C-alpha positions in Angstrom: 6.1 27.2 11.6 3.8 25.0 8.8 0.6 23.9 10.0 -0.7 21.3 8.7 -4.4 20.8 10.2 -6.7 17.9 9.5 -10.5 19.8 10.1 -12.5 16.6 10.0 -16.1 16.0 8.0 -17.6 19.1 10.0 -16.5 22.4 12.0 -17.0 20.8 15.1 -13.8 17.9 13.9 -11.9 20.3 14.8 -9.5 19.3 18.0 -8.3 22.0 20.7 -4.8 21.7 19.8 -5.8 22.3 15.9 -7.4 25.5 17.5 -4.6 26.5 19.9 -2.6 26.5 16.7 -4.8 28.7 14.7 -4.5 31.3 16.7 -0.7 32.1 16.6 -1.1 31.5 13.0 -0.8 35.3 10.9 -3.0 33.6 7.9 -4.6 30.4 7.4 -5.2 28.6 4.0 -7.6 25.4 3.2 -7.7 23.0 0.6 -10.7 23.5 -1.1 -10.4 20.9 -3.9 -10.1 17.8 -2.7 -13.0 17.5 -0.9 -15.5 19.5 1.2 -17.7 19.2 4.7 -20.4 16.5 5.5 -21.9 19.0 7.4 -20.9 22.7 8.1 -19.9 25.4 6.0 -16.7 27.1 5.7 -17.8 30.6 7.2 -19.3 28.3 10.9 -15.6 27.0 10.6 -14.5 31.1 10.0 -17.0 31.8 12.9 -14.7 29.1 15.7 -11.4 30.1 15.2 -12.4 34.1 15.1 -10.1 34.7 11.6 -10.8 35.2 7.7 -9.6 31.3 5.4 -8.2 32.1 2.4 -9.8 29.0 -0.1 -7.3 27.5 -2.3 -7.8 26.1 -5.6 -5.7 23.3 -7.0 -2.7 25.7 -8.6 -2.2 28.1 -5.7 -2.2 24.7 -3.6 0.5 23.3 -5.8 2.4 26.5 -5.3 5.1 27.0 -3.1 3.6 30.6 -2.4 2.7 28.4 1.2 6.1 27.5 2.4 7.6 30.5 1.4 5.2 32.6 4.3 6.1 30.1 6.6 9.9 31.1 6.5 8.9 33.6 8.1 5.0 33.4 10.0 3.3 30.6 11.3 0.7 29.5 8.3 -1.9 26.4 8.7 -3.0 25.0 5.9 -6.9 23.5 6.0 -6.8 19.8 4.8 -10.7 17.9 5.0 -10.3 14.6 7.1 -6.9 14.0 7.9 -4.6 15.8 5.9 -2.4 13.1 4.6 -4.9 10.6 2.7 -3.8 12.8 -0.9 0.5 12.7 -1.8 -0.7 16.1 -2.6 0.0 17.0 0.6 2.8 14.5 1.6 4.5 17.3 -0.7 4.5 19.3 1.4 6.4 18.2 3.8 9.0 16.9 1.6 8.6 20.5 -0.1 9.2 22.3 3.6 11.7 19.8 4.6 14.0 21.3 1.4 13.2 24.6 2.5 14.4 24.0 5.8 11.0 25.2 7.4 9.7 23.6 10.2 6.0 22.1 9.7 3.3 20.6 12.5 1.5 17.8 11.6 -2.0 18.1 13.3 -4.5 14.2 12.3 -8.3 15.1 11.9 -11.4 12.8 11.2 -11.8 11.0 8.9 -13.7 8.7 6.8 -11.7 5.6 7.7 -13.0 6.6 11.4 -16.3 5.2 10.5 -15.7 2.0 8.9 -16.3 0.3 11.9 -19.8 1.4 12.4 -20.5 -0.9 9.5 -19.4 -4.2 11.6 -16.9 -4.5 9.1 -13.2 -5.8 10.0 -11.0 -2.9 9.3 -8.0 -5.5 9.0 -9.4 -6.9 6.4 -9.3 -3.3 4.0 -6.9 -3.7 1.1 -6.1 -0.8 -1.1 -7.6 2.0 -1.1 -9.1 3.7 -5.2 -10.4 6.9 -6.6 -13.2 5.7 -9.1 -13.6 9.0 -11.3 -15.9 10.4 -13.5 -14.7 9.8 -17.4 -14.2 12.5 -19.4 -13.0 12.9 -23.5 -9.2 11.1 -23.7 -9.9 10.3 -20.1 -10.9 7.3 -18.8 -8.7 5.1 -16.4 -10.0 1.3 -15.1 -7.2 0.9 -13.0 -9.7 1.3 -9.7 -11.2 -2.0 -11.4 -8.2 -3.6 -11.0 -7.7 -3.4 -7.8 -11.0 -4.0 -7.0 -10.3 -6.9 -8.2 -7.0 -7.8 -6.7 -9.2 -7.1 -3.6 -11.4 -8.9 -3.8 -10.0 -12.5 -4.4 -7.8 -11.4 -2.1 -10.8 -11.7 0.3 -10.5 -8.5 1.0 -12.8 -5.1 1.3 -12.2 -2.3 -0.7 -12.9 1.2 0.2 -13.7 3.6 -3.1 -13.9 6.9 -3.1 -15.9 8.8 -5.4 -14.6 11.3 -7.7 -15.8 15.3 -7.0 -15.4 18.9 -8.4 -15.6 21.7 -5.9 -15.5 24.6 -8.1 -18.7 23.4 -9.7 -19.8 21.4 -6.6 -20.7 18.2 -8.6 -20.3 15.2 -6.0 -20.4 11.9 -7.9 -23.3 9.7 -6.4 -23.2 5.6 -5.7 -25.4 5.5 -8.4 -23.3 6.8 -10.6 -20.0 5.0 -9.7 -22.2 1.7 -9.8 -22.6 2.4 -13.8 -19.3 3.2 -14.2 -18.2 -0.5 -12.4 -20.7 -1.9 -14.5 -19.7 -0.8 -17.9 -15.9 -1.4 -17.1 -17.6 -4.7 -15.9 -19.8 -5.5 -18.8 -16.4 -4.9 -21.2 -14.6 -7.3 -19.1 -17.0 -10.1 -19.2 -16.6 -9.8 -15.4 -19.5 -10.7 -12.7 -18.1 -11.0 -9.4 -19.7 -7.4 -8.4 -23.2 -9.2 -9.9 -24.0 -10.1 -6.6 -21.2 -9.3 -4.1 -21.9 -8.0 -1.0 -22.0 -3.7 -0.9 -21.6 -0.9 1.9 -22.8 3.0 1.4 -21.8 5.3 3.1 -23.1 8.8 2.6 -22.4 12.4 4.6 -20.5 10.5 7.1 -20.3 12.5 10.7 -23.9 14.5 9.5 -27.0 14.6 11.5 -27.6 13.1 7.6 -25.5 10.4 7.5 -26.2 6.9 6.0 -25.2 3.5 6.1 -26.5 0.9 4.4 -25.8 -2.4 2.9 -27.1 -4.2 -0.6 -26.3 -5.8 -4.2 -25.3 -3.8 -7.2 -29.7 -4.0 -8.5 -30.7 -2.8 -5.0 -28.4 0.7 -4.8 -29.1 1.0 -8.2 -33.1 1.1 -7.3 -32.2 4.1 -4.9 -31.1 7.3 -4.3 -29.5 9.4 -1.8 -29.0 13.1 -1.1 -26.5 12.7 1.8 -22.7 13.8 0.7 -20.2 13.6 -0.1 -21.1 9.2 -0.4 -18.5 6.2 -0.6 -18.8 2.4 -1.5 -17.2 -0.2 -0.1 -16.9 -3.3 -1.8 -16.8 -6.5 0.2 -14.2 -9.5 0.0 -15.1 -12.7 1.8 -17.1 -12.5 5.0 -16.9 -13.8 8.4 -20.2 -14.8 9.5 -19.5 -11.9 12.6 -19.7 -9.3 9.4 -22.5 -10.8 8.0 -24.3 -10.7 11.2 -23.5 -7.2 11.6 -24.2 -6.2 8.1 -27.5 -7.5 8.9 -28.0 -5.8 12.4 -26.6 -2.5 11.5 
């Protein structure tokens, strides 16, 4: 059996169902590539479940090693947040089904569970995007297209910010806004200048920050809680305006 288990945003988010399943597993693996706890450590999680956790990089994660092992023993893959947020984890299901390996999915708390705390209507969110660090010969702008499309439809956009867990580097909201602003200037797009935005930093932790403002206001301040994400608001209702103002 291959268990796909969402960890949530900190060790204490692990569900009782998941804890029971982990007791039955001979080996426990962690996707250490796609995210990180907002609070707490892997060592704390190991103490909680009473087992060693083996971290997997991207190469190991995309191999079929776990699925092969799950043919003859109970194996768990732990994923920060919720399991199927990334297509990599959906591929696990497809590969397991192809190899006739049984799987069981256990959901976890994710960033999306915190959107309601902003006061924004969750039914009004459009396509989620990821803002990535530009690199040599790699500077995609498709996320900007999706943000503009959502905005023109009156929808909010949740922007996930890039990270490199191997060097513990997480994109800040200021870095994300600089990337967006550079693209906007090049394209002569002005809609971001005065649009309302919401920062969510360290969701689920004791240092959690949820704050609304404009691009100019956010560029003047830095925030120490990570991971960080950004919501670019579409058309706001009066109730949403009141909620952003008071919350």
